[in-house]
N, CA and C of each residue as an Amber inpcrd file, in Angstrom:
protein
   336
 167.5690000  84.9210000  63.6610000 167.3320000  85.8360000  64.7610000
 167.7190000  85.1570000  66.0700000 168.4430000  85.8430000  66.8880000
 168.9380000  85.2980000  68.1400000 167.8410000  85.3030000  69.1980000
 167.7770000  84.1960000  69.9390000 166.7860000  84.0780000  71.0090000
 167.1830000  84.9820000  72.1760000 166.2480000  85.7690000  72.6630000
 166.5100000  86.6720000  73.7690000 166.2200000  85.9310000  75.0720000
 167.2490000  85.3550000  75.6740000 167.0650000  84.5650000  76.8820000
 167.7710000  85.1880000  78.0860000 167.7770000  86.5010000  78.1530000
 168.4970000  87.1820000  79.2320000 167.9070000  86.8730000  80.5980000
 166.6090000  86.5740000  80.6720000 166.0010000  86.2700000  81.9680000
 166.5250000  84.9510000  82.5240000 166.8900000  84.0360000  81.6390000
 167.4440000  82.7580000  82.0690000 168.8720000  82.9110000  82.5820000
 169.5320000  84.0030000  82.2210000 170.9310000  84.1930000  82.5950000
 171.1300000  85.1670000  83.7440000 170.0720000  85.5120000  84.4530000
 170.2180000  86.4170000  85.5840000 171.0960000  85.7750000  86.6560000
 171.8530000  86.5810000  87.3530000 172.7390000  86.1480000  88.4310000
 173.8690000  85.2360000  87.9500000 174.2520000  85.3270000  86.6890000
 175.3660000  84.5510000  86.1650000 176.5020000  85.5210000  85.8730000
 177.6960000  85.1860000  86.3330000 178.8660000  86.0340000  86.1440000
 179.3400000  85.9160000  84.6980000 179.8350000  87.0180000  84.1590000
 180.3240000  87.0750000  82.7810000 181.5440000  86.1850000  82.6000000
 181.6060000  85.4920000  81.4580000 182.7440000  84.6410000  81.1530000
 183.4370000  85.1440000  79.8910000 184.7660000  85.0860000  79.8720000
 185.5270000  85.5060000  78.6950000 185.8350000  84.3330000  77.7700000
 185.4610000  83.1320000  78.1540000 185.6900000  81.9540000  77.3390000
 184.7350000  82.0030000  76.1390000 185.2510000  81.9650000  74.9040000
 184.3590000  82.0400000  73.7360000 183.4860000  80.7900000  73.5630000
 183.8890000  79.6690000  74.1480000 183.1180000  78.4350000  74.0250000
 182.1920000  78.2110000  75.2130000 182.0470000  79.2060000  76.0730000
 181.2230000  79.0620000  77.2720000 179.7460000  78.9550000  76.8970000
 179.0640000  78.0390000  77.5400000 177.6350000  77.8510000  77.2880000
 176.9110000  77.9370000  78.6220000 175.8790000  78.7460000  78.6720000
 175.1100000  78.8840000  79.9020000 174.3290000  77.6030000  80.1590000
 174.5380000  77.0180000  81.3220000 173.8140000  75.7990000  81.6960000
 172.6260000  76.1980000  82.5610000 171.4570000  76.0280000  82.0200000
 170.2540000  76.3430000  82.7830000 169.6470000  75.0590000  83.2970000
 169.0700000  75.1480000  84.4800000 168.4470000  73.9780000  85.0750000
 167.0310000  73.8320000  84.5440000 166.7590000  72.6920000  83.9940000
 165.4080000  72.4190000  83.5000000 164.7330000  71.4650000  84.4800000
 163.6200000  71.9300000  85.0470000 162.8920000  71.0820000  85.9800000
 162.0910000  70.0600000  85.1930000 162.2830000  68.8140000  85.5400000
 161.5750000  67.7530000  84.8590000 160.3010000  67.4360000  85.6360000
 159.1640000  67.5720000  84.9730000 157.8980000  67.2980000  85.6400000
 157.6370000  65.7970000  85.6400000 157.1250000  65.3240000  86.7530000
 156.7890000  63.9150000  86.8360000 155.4830000  63.6650000  86.1040000
 155.3680000  62.5290000  85.4490000 154.1020000  62.2460000  84.7710000
 152.9780000  62.0750000  85.7910000 151.7760000  62.4110000  85.3930000
 150.6350000  62.3390000  86.2960000 150.2050000  60.8900000  86.4680000
 150.1860000  60.3950000  87.7110000 149.7200000  59.0260000  87.9380000
 148.2100000  58.9260000  87.7480000 147.7060000  57.7170000  87.8050000
 146.2820000  57.4620000  87.6510000 145.4920000  58.1890000  88.7410000
 144.2420000  58.5330000  88.4310000 143.4130000  59.2700000  89.3900000
 143.2140000  58.4940000  90.6800000 143.1610000  57.1740000  90.5870000
 142.9440000  56.3640000  91.7870000 144.1640000  56.3600000  92.7120000
 145.3280000  56.7310000  92.1980000 146.5500000  56.7370000  93.0010000
 146.8370000  58.0920000  93.6330000 146.0850000  59.1150000  93.2750000
 146.2850000  60.4550000  93.8370000 145.7290000  60.5110000  95.2580000
 146.4750000  61.0960000  96.1680000 146.0340000  61.2830000  97.5550000
 145.7750000  62.7720000  97.7730000 144.5550000  63.1890000  97.4850000
 144.1970000  64.6040000  97.6060000 143.6030000  64.8790000  98.9760000
 143.9730000  66.0130000  99.5500000 143.4650000  66.4340000 100.8560000
 142.7340000  67.7600000 100.6780000 141.4970000  67.8020000 101.1580000
 140.6860000  69.0040000 101.0430000 140.5380000  69.5950000 102.4340000
 140.8600000  70.8770000 102.5800000 140.7640000  71.5260000 103.8870000
 140.2640000  72.9620000 103.7180000 139.8900000  73.5500000 104.8440000
 139.4070000  74.9290000 104.8840000 140.4360000  75.7680000 105.6410000
 140.7750000  76.9420000 105.0980000 141.7240000  77.8440000 105.7630000
 141.1430000  79.2450000 105.8530000 141.4800000  79.9200000 106.9510000
 141.1110000  81.3330000 107.1170000 142.3220000  82.1870000 107.4590000
 143.3390000  81.5760000 108.0420000 144.5010000  82.3270000 108.5130000
 145.2730000  82.9380000 107.3530000 145.6790000  84.1770000 107.5320000
 146.5150000  84.8540000 106.5530000 145.7860000  85.2550000 105.2930000
 144.4790000  85.2460000 105.3230000 143.7100000  85.5610000 104.1290000
 142.7060000  86.6780000 104.3850000 142.9570000  87.4850000 105.3750000
 142.0900000  88.6190000 105.6810000 140.7190000  88.2110000 106.1910000
 140.6340000  87.0570000 106.8480000 139.3670000  86.5950000 107.3810000
 138.4840000  85.8930000 106.3630000 138.9270000  85.7890000 105.1260000
 138.1460000  85.1210000 104.0870000 138.3810000  83.6130000 104.1600000
 137.3400000  82.8620000 103.8760000 137.4290000  81.4120000 103.9000000
 137.8580000  80.8980000 102.5280000 138.8120000  79.9610000 102.5270000
 139.3350000  79.3960000 101.2940000 139.3620000  77.8810000 101.4260000
 138.9160000  77.1780000 100.3970000 139.0190000  75.7240000 100.3460000
 140.3140000  75.3800000  99.6270000 141.1560000  74.5460000 100.2670000
 142.4620000  74.2010000  99.7250000 142.4830000  72.7190000  99.3700000
 142.8550000  72.4120000  98.1350000 143.0200000  71.0360000  97.6850000
 144.5130000  70.8220000  97.4830000 145.1200000  69.9610000  98.2920000
 146.5690000  69.7380000  98.2550000 146.8540000  68.2600000  98.0030000
 148.1020000  67.9730000  97.6500000 148.5460000  66.5980000  97.4960000
 148.5650000  66.1030000  96.0660000 148.3140000  66.9640000  95.0880000
 148.3070000  66.5360000  93.6840000 149.7300000  66.3280000  93.2170000
 149.9890000  65.1960000  92.5650000 151.2990000  64.9440000  91.9610000
 151.0970000  64.7910000  90.4660000 151.9470000  65.4300000  89.7040000
 151.8550000  65.3450000  88.2520000 152.2350000  66.6490000  87.5970000
 151.8550000  66.7920000  86.3490000 152.2330000  67.9630000  85.5770000
 151.3960000  69.1800000  85.9710000 151.9320000  70.3340000  85.7370000
 151.2280000  71.5750000  86.0330000 150.0010000  71.7590000  85.1630000
 150.0630000  71.2430000  83.9460000 148.9260000  71.3550000  83.0310000
 147.7270000  70.5580000  83.5580000 147.9830000  69.3610000  84.0870000
 146.8920000  68.5510000  84.6420000 146.3230000  69.1820000  85.9120000
 147.1900000  69.8130000  86.7060000 146.7280000  70.4980000  87.9080000
 145.8440000  71.6920000  87.5320000 146.2530000  72.4510000  86.5050000
 145.4370000  73.5750000  86.0320000 144.0830000  73.0930000  85.5160000
 144.0900000  71.9690000  84.8110000 142.8500000  71.4160000  84.2620000
 141.8990000  71.0120000  85.3890000 142.4290000  70.3830000  86.4440000
 141.6020000  69.9890000  87.5880000 141.0850000  71.2200000  88.3160000
 141.9240000  72.2320000  88.4860000 141.4980000  73.4700000  89.1340000
 140.3930000  74.1630000  88.3580000 140.5140000  74.1950000  87.0440000
 139.4930000  74.8080000  86.1980000 138.1750000  74.0460000  86.3060000
 138.2480000  72.7140000  86.3460000 137.0450000  71.9000000  86.4820000
 136.3310000  72.1820000  87.7970000 137.0900000  72.2300000  88.8980000
 136.4870000  72.4710000  90.2110000 135.8970000  73.8730000  90.3070000
 136.5750000  74.8630000  89.7480000 136.0500000  76.2260000  89.7860000
 134.7450000  76.3290000  88.9890000 134.6920000  75.6640000  87.8480000
 133.4750000  75.7020000  87.0360000 132.3220000  74.9780000  87.7100000
 132.5820000  73.8120000  88.2870000 131.5210000  73.0240000  88.9190000
 130.9860000  73.6990000  90.1780000 131.8470000  74.3930000  90.9130000
 131.4070000  75.0760000  92.1310000 130.8880000  76.4800000  91.8290000
 131.2410000  77.0350000  90.6890000 130.7900000  78.3650000  90.3200000
 131.4370000  79.4700000  91.1290000 132.7150000  79.2740000  91.4650000
 133.4340000  80.2600000  92.2750000 134.7660000  80.5990000  91.6140000
 135.4100000  81.6090000  92.1570000 136.7400000  81.9790000  91.7060000
 137.7810000  81.1940000  92.4710000 138.9810000  81.2400000  91.9900000
 140.0600000  80.5440000  92.6650000 141.3230000  80.6220000  91.8470000
 142.3400000  79.8940000  92.3050000 143.6210000  79.8990000  91.6280000
 144.3540000  78.5970000  91.9040000 145.4260000  78.3920000  91.1460000
 146.3190000  77.2600000  91.3570000 147.6850000  77.8470000  91.6640000
 148.1700000  77.6030000  92.8950000 149.4610000  78.1440000  93.3180000
 150.2550000  77.0770000  94.0400000 151.5210000  76.9560000  93.6780000
 152.4740000  76.1110000  94.3830000 151.9450000  74.7040000  94.6170000
 151.3370000  74.1190000  93.6150000 150.8600000  72.7450000  93.7240000
 149.5600000  72.5780000  94.4830000 148.8810000  73.6680000  94.7990000
 147.6100000  73.6170000  95.5070000 146.5390000  74.3430000  94.7020000
 145.3080000  73.8680000  94.8600000 144.1690000  74.5380000  94.2410000
 143.4440000  75.2920000  95.3440000 143.2170000  76.5800000  95.1410000
 142.5350000  77.4150000  96.1240000 141.2030000  77.8610000  95.5420000
 140.1090000  77.5660000  96.2450000 138.7670000  77.9880000  95.8360000
 138.2280000  78.9620000  96.8550000 137.6070000  80.0260000  96.4030000
 137.0450000  81.0250000  97.3030000 135.7750000  80.4700000  97.9420000
 135.7280000  80.5030000  99.2650000 134.5390000  80.0470000  99.9790000
 134.7320000  78.6780000 100.6060000 133.7020000  78.2280000 101.2840000
 133.7510000  76.9480000 101.9900000 133.0100000  75.8970000 101.1610000
 133.7730000  75.1010000 100.4180000 133.2210000  74.1260000  99.4900000
 133.7380000  72.7260000  99.7630000 134.1240000  72.4140000 100.9860000
 134.8020000  71.1580000 101.2910000 134.0160000  69.9260000 100.8440000
 132.7750000  69.7860000 101.2890000 132.0100000  68.5790000 100.9850000
 131.6900000  68.4720000  99.4960000 131.3720000  69.5770000  98.8630000
 131.0600000  69.5370000  97.4360000 132.2920000  69.1580000  96.6170000
 133.4580000  69.6680000  97.0030000 134.6920000  69.3450000  96.2950000
 135.0170000  67.8600000  96.4600000 134.8330000  67.3250000  97.6580000
 135.0870000  65.9010000  97.8790000 134.1610000  65.0620000  96.9990000
 132.8860000  65.4240000  96.9370000 131.9330000  64.6910000  96.1030000
 132.3030000  64.7770000  94.6200000 132.7280000  65.9630000  94.1730000
 133.1170000  66.1340000  92.7710000 134.3690000  65.3230000  92.4310000
 135.3500000  65.3270000  93.3350000 136.5800000  64.5740000  93.0920000
 136.3080000  63.0780000  93.0350000 135.4590000  62.5870000  93.9240000
 135.1290000  61.1590000  93.9040000 134.3550000  60.7970000  92.6460000
 133.4990000  61.7010000  92.1670000 132.7710000  61.4560000  90.9210000
 133.7120000  61.4400000  89.7110000 134.8150000  62.1860000  89.7820000
 135.7980000  62.2290000  88.6980000 136.7480000  61.0330000  88.7340000
 136.7620000  60.2640000  89.8340000 137.6160000  59.0860000  89.9080000
 138.7490000  59.1810000  90.9070000 138.8450000  60.2750000  91.6440000
 139.8830000  60.4190000  92.6730000 139.3560000  59.7600000  93.9470000
 139.6570000  58.4620000  94.1310000 139.0470000  57.6910000  95.2110000
 139.6900000  57.9570000  96.5720000 140.9660000  58.3110000  96.5980000
 141.6730000  58.5340000  97.8680000 141.6160000  59.9990000  98.2580000
 140.4130000  60.5000000  98.4910000 140.2200000  61.9060000  98.8060000
 139.6470000  62.0380000 100.2040000 140.2140000  62.9350000 101.0000000
 139.6990000  63.2230000 102.3430000 139.5930000  64.6980000 102.5220000
């Protein structure tokens, strides 16, 4: 059965060459460094969010799976909703000090 990969070939012009192979760019994720080497920044934002307060954790380097795992841990420990978007963890509400304490307890020493 042929793999249906038409979404990977969007915006590619048709080729008449029978040996043509679509070259797709594969993003290589960097391995996640040790927790002590992560420089996480915790901040509070209100702009562009309809007046709602959001706690933003930025500066994570590593795989998307590890970022999702950290986001899930913080959401569970704080008991709030949130999401992981574009390399940042967003938590609903003002949880700055609690998030800093949780990150330091998990081993992320370079947290502000």
